[in-house]
ROZA-854884 format. One line per 3 residues: their letters; for each residue y, z, x of C-alpha. Coordinates in pm, whole numbers, plus 50000, padded with zeros to 5 digits. Example, Ala and Ser with C-alpha at 12.3 -4.5 7.8 and 13.67 -1.06 7.14 Angstrom:
% residues 2
as	49550:50780:51230 | 49894:50714:51367
END
This chain:
% residues 117
xxx	60842:87885:25784 | 61149:87646:25736 | 61148:87556:25377
xxx	61276:87142:25323 | 61434:87087:25032 | 61386:86776:24842
xxx	61611:86631:24569 | 61477:86550:24221 | 61487:86162:24166
xxx	61760:86074:23935 | 61698:85979:23580 | 61693:85608:23648
xxx	61427:85611:23906 | 61223:85636:23593 | 61187:85269:23470
xxx	60854:85187:23243 | 60995:84831:23166 | 61011:84745:23578
xxx	60776:84513:23693 | 60446:84608:23830 | 60407:84622:24216
xxx	60152:84492:24419 | 59981:84814:24498 | 59971:84869:24140
xxx	59831:84519:24061 | 59566:84606:24338 | 59501:84901:24149
xxx	59466:84737:23782 | 59247:84499:23944 | 58995:84760:24102
xxx	59031:84941:23757 | 58937:84586:23585 | 58622:84580:23775
xxx	58524:84917:23675 | 58576:84861:23309 | 58308:84525:23383
xxx	58035:84788:23436 | 58154:84989:23092 | 57941:84929:22785
xxx	58083:84632:22610 | 58222:84877:22277 | 58411:85048:22556
xxx	58611:84761:22715 | 58958:84710:22650 | 58968:84357:22631
xxx	59228:84343:22812 | 59358:83995:23035 | 59462:84226:23359
xxx	59678:83918:23453 | 59904:83959:23197 | 60029:84300:23247
xxx	60386:84265:23367 | 60551:84602:23344 | 60468:84966:23456
xxx	60458:85035:23069 | 60177:84799:23032 | 59963:84926:23307
xxx	59988:85296:23210 | 59858:85165:22873 | 59557:84993:23023
xxx	59476:85273:23277 | 59499:85519:23009 | 59261:85322:22768
xxx	59016:85249:23032 | 59007:85615:23233 | 58971:85766:22870
xxx	58633:85514:22817 | 58522:85572:23138 | 58491:85938:23031
xxx	58330:85842:22703 | 58067:85642:22892 | 57973:85941:23068
xxx	57908:86119:22763 | 58264:86334:22735 | 58618:86301:22626
xxx	58913:86239:22845 | 59024:86598:22979 | 59314:86733:22816
xxx	59661:86672:22946 | 59697:87003:23167 | 60036:87223:23206
xxx	60184:87224:23521 | 60207:87603:23677 | 60452:87678:23904
xxx	60221:87711:24309 | 60174:88042:24464 | 60379:88090:24804
xxx	60085:88065:25079 | 60020:88431:25185 | 60159:88496:25552
xxx	59932:88452:25837 | 59809:88810:25957 | 59888:88868:26339
xxx	59589:88812:26558 | 59526:89086:26833 | 59216:88881:26979
xxx	59445:88585:27155 | 59253:88315:27012 | 59283:87933:27161
xxx	59616:87886:27012 | 59898:87910:27276 | 60213:88133:27178
xxx	60442:87959:26961 | 60226:87675:26846 | 60135:87598:26458
xxx	59798:87631:26353 | 59635:87255:26252 | 59704:87129:25954
xxx	60045:87403:25884 | 60339:87186:25838 | 60662:87287:25650
xxx	60692:87411:25321 | 60832:87176:25070 | 61038:87264:24760
xxx	61211:87119:24505 | 61574:87179:24396 | 61598:87278:24043
END
């Protein structure tokens, strides 16, 4: 399987003070609809149309997510450490001449992607 190297984004790509995108605005509006269904004690009382930066959006999303978990009787999940993915095990060759023609990839199979360190 071919390995496709994906470069890391430059550090300047992360800019929490960047204006929010239309997609993020739509997600905020959707989350605000969810928040309306929470008990009043768990609502943030944030006017979502005043959110202008990705940092403000991230703060709002975090607060509402925590409150949704609280409303359902639990705390927000703890931050998990990322762990390295195990490489997929190689497929065993089949002696049964299945429906796949020789040289065809399995459905859903794609190139392996890895990040440069």
